[in-house]
N, C-alpha and C positions, 0 to 999 in steps of 0.2 A: 569565770568567776567561781570562787570556791565558797560554798555556803555550808555553814555548820552552826549548830546551836547546842551548847551543853545543857543538859537537864538533870534534875534529880528524878530518876525514873527507873524503869525496869527494861528488860530485854524485849525482843520481838514478841508481839502478841501471838497467842495460840492460833487464832484464825484471823484472817483479814478479808472482809467482804468488799468488793468493788461496787460502788453505786453509780448509776448512770449519771452523766453530766450533760448539760445542754449540748445539742448537736453542734453548735458553733465551736465549742472547745474540741470536740472530737475531730471536726473538719480541719481545725487549725493545728492540731498536735503533730509535731515533727514535720511540718510543712514549711518550706522556705518563706511563705507569706503569712506565717502564723501571727506575727506581730501586727501586720496590716489587718488581718481578719479580726483580731481582738480589738484593735483600736476602732475599726469600723463598727463593731458591736457596741462599744462604749459611747460612740458618737450618736447612737440612735436611742438615747434615753427617753422613755415615754413620759407622758404628762403626769403619771402617777408619782414621779419623782419630785421631791421638795427642793432639791438642789442636785448638782451632778453627783454627789456622793451619798445622798440620803433618799430613801424610798419609804412610802407609807403602804403597808400591805397587811391584810388580815387584822386591821385594827392596831397594828404596831408601827413604830417608826424605827427603821434600821439605817445606821450609818454603814455603808458598804466598803469593802476593801477595794483598792484601786482597780482591780480587774473584774469586779463583780463576779467573783468565783462561783457563787451560788446561782447566778443568773436572775437575781431578784428584780433587777431593773426592767426585765422583760414583762413584768406583771403576770407571769405565769406562776402557778404553784410549784414550789420546789419540793420534790419527792412526795407527791400527793398520797401514795400508798403508805408511806411512813406516817404522815400526818393522820391518815384514817385509822391506822393501827393504834397510834397513840390515843386518839379520841375514844377508841373502844376499850383500851386496856387501863389507861391512867385515870384514877378516880380522885375526887376531892379528899384531902388529908394524906395522900400518898407522899412518901419521901423518895425522890427519884434522882438518878445520876444521869448527867448529860456528858459523856466522855468524848472529848474532841468537840467541844461546844462551838468552835469556830467563832463567828460574830454574834451568835445567840439566837438564830432563827428558831431552832427547836427549843432552846432554853425558854424563850418567850412563850411559846405554845404550851410547854410543860408547866410553866408558872401559872398560866391561866387555868389549866386543867386541875392542878393540885389545890388551887385556891389558897385562901388565907391561912388555913390550918395545915397546909402541906409545905413541902420544901423541895427545892431543886438545888442539887450540888452540881455546878457547872465547872467542868475541868477542861482547860485549854492550855497546851504547852507552848504554843508559839506566841512570842511577845507582841507582835503586831496584831494578831487576831485577838489576843487577850485584851489589849487596849480598846479595840472596837467592841468586844463583848462587854467590857465594863461600861463603856459609854452607852451602849444599847440597853443594858439593864437599868442604868440610871435614867435615861431618857424615857423609858417605858414604865418607870416606877415599879419595878419588879422586886418588891420588898421581901419576897419569900425565896430569893435566889442567893446562894452563897457561892462566891467565885474562888477558884483555885488555879493559879498559874503554874501547873505542873503536868506531868504525863502519868499514865497509869500502865502498869505492867505486872508481871508475875513476881517480881522481887524488887526491893528497894535498891537504889544505886544510881549511877550516872549512865547516861546513854546519849547517843547522837540523834538529833532530830534532823532528818533529811528533808530539806525544803524544796518544794516544787516552785519553779520560777514562772510557771504559767497558770497555776491555780492555787489560791490560798487555802483551799479546803483539801488538798491532796498531800499534805505533809505526812511523813511516815517515820517510824522508829527503825526502819530497815531500808536497805537499798531497794529501789523500785523504778519502774519505767516512768512513774509519775514525778520523779525527782531529776534534777539536772545530773548528767553523768559525771560532773566534776565535784560532787559532794565528797567530803572527807569523812573518814571514820575516826 
């Protein structure tokens, strides 16, 4: 399967930091039973879920991508160190960017932190993630969030978004082990 999404964006970012993903994804990556492992994880949705695709967490309701790429259905805190840093650094009235907003997990937290007098600019290039982001912002009544369906880079132009077929949060503007080897440029 060839996956390609044309965007108005820039070239490869200057730096790219890899964030840890839930152990289940690491265990299943490049393994012949990866699909079985992922499906078994999805079948163990905890009581915190409102429906198979929705979870209530930290006072927010999130509609999840079909793979639950952030692992939110497990009821564990996604990237707790990042959340802690945000709580220490982001103050009411701030105007902040959430670049690569995915489905809006950090967007929601940032919205709460900046308050009514602040603003969150949430940027997500992938159309499927953007639709979930828009729905999650609406469902949580995050009125201080402005959404942008585009990518950010060092210059304006078109680029290819390489899509991961195993994790909706691992898309890249450059070739990566996180993307399917069949991505086109």
